[in-house]
Structure formats: structure tokens, C-alpha cells
N, CA and C atoms as a LAMMPS dump frame, in Angstrom:
ITEM: TIMESTEP
0
ITEM: NUMBER OF ATOMS
261
ITEM: BOX BOUNDS ff ff ff
-5.0000000000000000e+02 5.0000000000000000e+02
-5.0000000000000000e+02 5.0000000000000000e+02
-5.0000000000000000e+02 5.0000000000000000e+02
ITEM: ATOMS id mol type element x y z
1 1 1 N 40.115 22.028 264.288
2 1 2 C 41.055 22.203 263.207
3 1 3 C 40.945 21.012 262.241
4 2 1 N 40.881 21.315 260.974
5 2 2 C 40.797 20.277 259.941
6 2 3 C 42.13 20.277 259.166
7 3 1 N 42.731 19.103 258.966
8 3 2 C 44.064 19.049 258.348
9 3 3 C 44.12 19.389 256.849
10 4 1 N 42.977 19.459 256.185
11 4 2 C 42.955 19.723 254.757
12 4 3 C 42.025 20.84 254.383
13 5 1 N 42.107 21.935 255.128
14 5 2 C 41.239 23.097 254.882
15 5 3 C 41.71 23.843 253.657
16 6 1 N 40.759 24.144 252.745
17 6 2 C 41.086 24.895 251.549
18 6 3 C 40.997 26.397 251.8
19 7 1 N 41.786 27.174 251.122
20 7 2 C 41.675 28.651 251.219
21 7 3 C 40.327 29.106 250.657
22 8 1 N 39.691 30.039 251.3
23 8 2 C 38.381 30.538 250.828
24 8 3 C 38.53 31.1 249.382
25 9 1 N 39.605 31.756 249.115
26 9 2 C 39.766 32.349 247.752
27 9 3 C 39.75 31.291 246.649
28 10 1 N 40.335 30.142 246.913
29 10 2 C 40.31 29.05 245.952
30 10 3 C 38.891 28.578 245.691
31 11 1 N 38.16 28.321 246.768
32 11 2 C 36.796 27.853 246.693
33 11 3 C 35.916 28.926 246.018
34 12 1 N 36.122 30.161 246.34
35 12 2 C 35.359 31.281 245.759
36 12 3 C 35.545 31.31 244.247
37 13 1 N 36.788 31.169 243.816
38 13 2 C 37.056 31.227 242.381
39 13 3 C 36.33 30.113 241.604
40 14 1 N 36.39 28.905 242.17
41 14 2 C 35.704 27.755 241.555
42 14 3 C 34.204 27.942 241.554
43 15 1 N 33.692 28.371 242.708
44 15 2 C 32.249 28.559 242.808
45 15 3 C 31.689 29.621 241.882
46 16 1 N 32.412 30.706 241.71
47 16 2 C 31.974 31.739 240.789
48 16 3 C 32.012 31.244 239.346
49 17 1 N 32.942 30.366 239.025
50 17 2 C 33.053 29.856 237.643
51 17 3 C 32.022 28.79 237.348
52 18 1 N 31.542 28.11 238.378
53 18 2 C 30.688 26.953 238.134
54 18 3 C 29.252 27.091 238.637
55 19 1 N 28.903 28.21 239.213
56 19 2 C 27.552 28.396 239.715
57 19 3 C 27.139 29.86 239.661
58 20 1 N 25.857 30.077 239.842
59 20 2 C 25.333 31.424 239.855
60 20 3 C 24.653 31.691 241.216
61 21 1 N 24.372 32.977 241.463
62 21 2 C 23.654 33.306 242.686
63 21 3 C 22.4 32.461 242.832
64 22 1 N 22.137 32.039 244.052
65 22 2 C 20.95 31.262 244.44
66 22 3 C 20.965 29.822 243.938
67 23 1 N 22.046 29.413 243.267
68 23 2 C 22.197 27.976 242.967
69 23 3 C 22.46 27.217 244.253
70 24 1 N 22.325 25.922 244.194
71 24 2 C 22.631 25.073 245.334
72 24 3 C 23.963 24.342 245.059
73 25 1 N 24.874 24.436 246.029
74 25 2 C 26.203 23.786 245.92
75 25 3 C 26.178 22.565 246.878
76 26 1 N 26.711 21.488 246.379
77 26 2 C 26.795 20.254 247.176
78 26 3 C 28.263 20.003 247.559
79 27 1 N 28.512 19.785 248.836
80 27 2 C 29.822 19.406 249.329
81 27 3 C 29.686 18.075 250.096
82 28 1 N 29.971 16.947 249.462
83 28 2 C 29.779 15.659 250.118
84 28 3 C 30.771 15.358 251.233
85 29 1 N 31.827 16.139 251.298
86 29 2 C 32.835 15.977 252.353
87 29 3 C 33.117 17.347 252.964
88 30 1 N 32.215 17.813 253.815
89 30 2 C 32.199 19.177 254.265
90 30 3 C 33.457 19.618 255.024
91 31 1 N 34.009 18.735 255.803
92 31 2 C 35.245 19.03 256.529
93 31 3 C 35.147 20.291 257.381
94 32 1 N 35.96 21.271 257.051
95 32 2 C 36.015 22.505 257.887
96 32 3 C 34.896 23.482 257.515
97 33 1 N 34.161 23.211 256.454
98 33 2 C 33.038 24.042 256.114
99 33 3 C 33.344 25.226 255.206
100 34 1 N 34.507 25.23 254.598
101 34 2 C 34.909 26.338 253.737
102 34 3 C 33.906 26.547 252.586
103 35 1 N 33.475 25.462 251.984
104 35 2 C 32.497 25.565 250.888
105 35 3 C 31.232 26.213 251.352
106 36 1 N 30.775 25.865 252.536
107 36 2 C 29.525 26.43 253.072
108 36 3 C 29.732 27.911 253.414
109 37 1 N 30.847 28.268 253.981
110 37 2 C 31.114 29.696 254.289
111 37 3 C 31.122 30.54 253.019
112 38 1 N 31.84 30.056 251.998
113 38 2 C 31.925 30.8 250.719
114 38 3 C 30.561 30.857 250.054
115 39 1 N 29.822 29.764 250.081
116 39 2 C 28.478 29.806 249.436
117 39 3 C 27.58 30.825 250.054
118 40 1 N 27.651 31.018 251.345
119 40 2 C 26.832 32.026 252.004
120 40 3 C 27.277 33.423 251.574
121 41 1 N 28.587 33.655 251.485
122 41 2 C 29.113 34.943 251.053
123 41 3 C 28.736 35.276 249.629
124 42 1 N 28.62 34.234 248.768
125 42 2 C 28.292 34.464 247.35
126 42 3 C 26.83 34.23 247.046
127 43 1 N 25.983 34.195 248.068
128 43 2 C 24.527 34.027 247.885
129 43 3 C 24.187 32.727 247.171
130 44 1 N 24.851 31.64 247.598
131 44 2 C 24.453 30.29 247.138
132 44 3 C 23.902 29.516 248.315
133 45 1 N 23.059 28.536 248.005
134 45 2 C 22.629 27.598 249.022
135 45 3 C 23.681 26.498 249.051
136 46 1 N 23.83 25.857 250.179
137 46 2 C 24.808 24.784 250.279
138 46 3 C 24.268 23.636 251.092
139 47 1 N 24.497 22.425 250.597
140 47 2 C 24.188 21.225 251.305
141 47 3 C 25.517 20.477 251.492
142 48 1 N 25.828 20.163 252.716
143 48 2 C 27.104 19.467 252.976
144 48 3 C 26.906 18.254 253.878
145 49 1 N 27.763 17.275 253.7
146 49 2 C 27.782 16.085 254.49
147 49 3 C 29.089 15.921 255.177
148 50 1 N 29.082 15.534 256.46
149 50 2 C 30.328 15.282 257.207
150 50 3 C 30.023 14.273 258.298
151 51 1 N 30.837 13.202 258.366
152 51 2 C 30.564 12.159 259.377
153 51 3 C 31.266 12.435 260.708
154 52 1 N 32.246 13.294 260.732
155 52 2 C 32.954 13.627 261.937
156 52 3 C 32.192 14.735 262.686
157 53 1 N 31.608 14.387 263.829
158 53 2 C 30.761 15.317 264.565
159 53 3 C 31.561 16.553 265.056
160 54 1 N 32.849 16.402 265.333
161 54 2 C 33.634 17.558 265.735
162 54 3 C 33.797 18.593 264.625
163 55 1 N 33.979 18.105 263.428
164 55 2 C 34.084 19.019 262.281
165 55 3 C 32.73 19.714 262.052
166 56 1 N 31.632 18.987 262.256
167 56 2 C 30.313 19.609 262.101
168 56 3 C 30.129 20.726 263.154
169 57 1 N 30.519 20.462 264.376
170 57 2 C 30.396 21.488 265.422
171 57 3 C 31.23 22.721 265.115
172 58 1 N 32.467 22.482 264.649
173 58 2 C 33.348 23.591 264.304
174 58 3 C 32.819 24.401 263.128
175 59 1 N 32.251 23.71 262.129
176 59 2 C 31.656 24.398 260.985
177 59 3 C 30.48 25.239 261.422
178 60 1 N 29.641 24.66 262.284
179 60 2 C 28.495 25.394 262.764
180 60 3 C 28.924 26.676 263.51
181 61 1 N 29.919 26.567 264.38
182 61 2 C 30.448 27.747 265.074
183 61 3 C 30.991 28.771 264.102
184 62 1 N 31.751 28.305 263.161
185 62 2 C 32.378 29.19 262.156
186 62 3 C 31.307 29.974 261.387
187 63 1 N 30.266 29.292 260.967
188 63 2 C 29.193 29.966 260.208
189 63 3 C 28.355 30.898 261.046
190 64 1 N 28.078 30.492 262.275
191 64 2 C 27.237 31.315 263.117
192 64 3 C 27.93 32.535 263.677
193 65 1 N 29.235 32.615 263.552
194 65 2 C 29.932 33.84 263.934
195 65 3 C 29.563 35.018 263.05
196 66 1 N 29.308 34.725 261.776
197 66 2 C 29.008 35.8 260.837
198 66 3 C 27.637 35.674 260.199
199 67 1 N 26.991 34.523 260.309
200 67 2 C 25.76 34.288 259.561
201 67 3 C 24.656 33.858 260.563
202 68 1 N 24.377 34.613 261.564
203 68 2 C 23.376 34.236 262.542
204 68 3 C 22.061 33.791 261.927
205 69 1 N 21.593 32.66 262.373
206 69 2 C 20.268 32.136 262.02
207 69 3 C 20.112 31.799 260.506
208 70 1 N 21.158 31.774 259.77
209 70 2 C 21.038 31.426 258.357
210 70 3 C 21.428 29.963 258.067
211 71 1 N 21.889 29.27 259.087
212 71 2 C 22.356 27.913 258.892
213 71 3 C 21.617 26.969 259.796
214 72 1 N 21.184 25.855 259.214
215 72 2 C 20.525 24.817 260.002
216 72 3 C 21.332 23.552 259.86
217 73 1 N 21.621 22.909 260.957
218 73 2 C 22.363 21.659 260.96
219 73 3 C 21.491 20.55 261.454
220 74 1 N 21.658 19.405 260.825
221 74 2 C 20.929 18.225 261.235
222 74 3 C 21.89 17.07 261.205
223 75 1 N 21.941 16.306 262.279
224 75 2 C 22.815 15.136 262.304
225 75 3 C 21.994 13.938 262.723
226 76 1 N 22.114 12.91 261.894
227 76 2 C 21.403 11.646 262.234
228 76 3 C 22.067 10.526 261.479
229 77 1 N 22.467 9.505 262.221
230 77 2 C 23.056 8.327 261.648
231 77 3 C 22.598 7.139 262.451
232 78 1 N 22.256 6.089 261.792
233 78 2 C 21.97 4.841 262.471
234 78 3 C 23.254 4.057 262.609
235 79 1 N 23.283 3.126 263.51
236 79 2 C 24.483 2.271 263.655
237 79 3 C 24.812 1.547 262.347
238 80 1 N 23.785 1.122 261.625
239 80 2 C 24.006 0.45 260.349
240 80 3 C 24.695 1.376 259.356
241 81 1 N 24.263 2.627 259.294
242 81 2 C 24.909 3.585 258.37
243 81 3 C 26.362 3.77 258.743
244 82 1 N 26.65 3.875 260.014
245 82 2 C 28.05 4.062 260.428
246 82 3 C 28.92 2.835 260.105
247 83 1 N 28.335 1.67 260.259
248 83 2 C 29.078 0.452 259.928
249 83 3 C 29.363 0.381 258.407
250 84 1 N 28.429 0.764 257.612
251 84 2 C 28.626 0.754 256.162
252 84 3 C 29.711 1.79 255.793
253 85 1 N 29.663 2.918 256.383
254 85 2 C 30.669 3.993 256.101
255 85 3 C 32.063 3.501 256.465
256 86 1 N 32.197 2.832 257.544
257 86 2 C 33.516 2.393 258.016
258 86 3 C 34.111 1.264 257.2
259 87 1 N 33.296 0.576 256.417
260 87 2 C 33.806 -0.571 255.622
261 87 3 C 34.549 -0.137 254.429
């Protein structure tokens, strides 16, 4: 559960107004993954970043329920990167 999850309809409205099919959408704070879910529904590519591994796992589960094999996740952080993020 993410405490600041946006409604899909809100994200969909913004995405339709600001992008076209097959565009790439960037979400630097992926959180619950709503942007990624909506981007797949609207035929957009999506790149998202999230430092909380639990949110990443939940987003992956959420997407794979309806979008089998369409999503690839990669997680990699060095200790230095984590220390910089925490500052």
C-alpha cells in the first residue's frame, strides 16, 4: 500500500493531454505504479524510478496481473548512491 496513490482516471486525463500513443512517459517517483499502469493501458512506454523496494515489488505484481510479460524491472543501487539519496 502506498499512502499517496493517485486515481488512474486523473493520471489518464493528464497523460492523454500531454502525450500520444507510443510516446515515453517518465515517472521519477513511481510509488504505487499508477503512471506505469495507465501508460500501458494507453499504449505509452513508461520509465519509472522508485527507491523503496517494497513499492517496486507491489508495482510489479500490479502490472503483471494484467500485463503478462510486458514489463521488465531492474533494480540496482550501490551503497554510495543510497547514501547520496538519503542526504
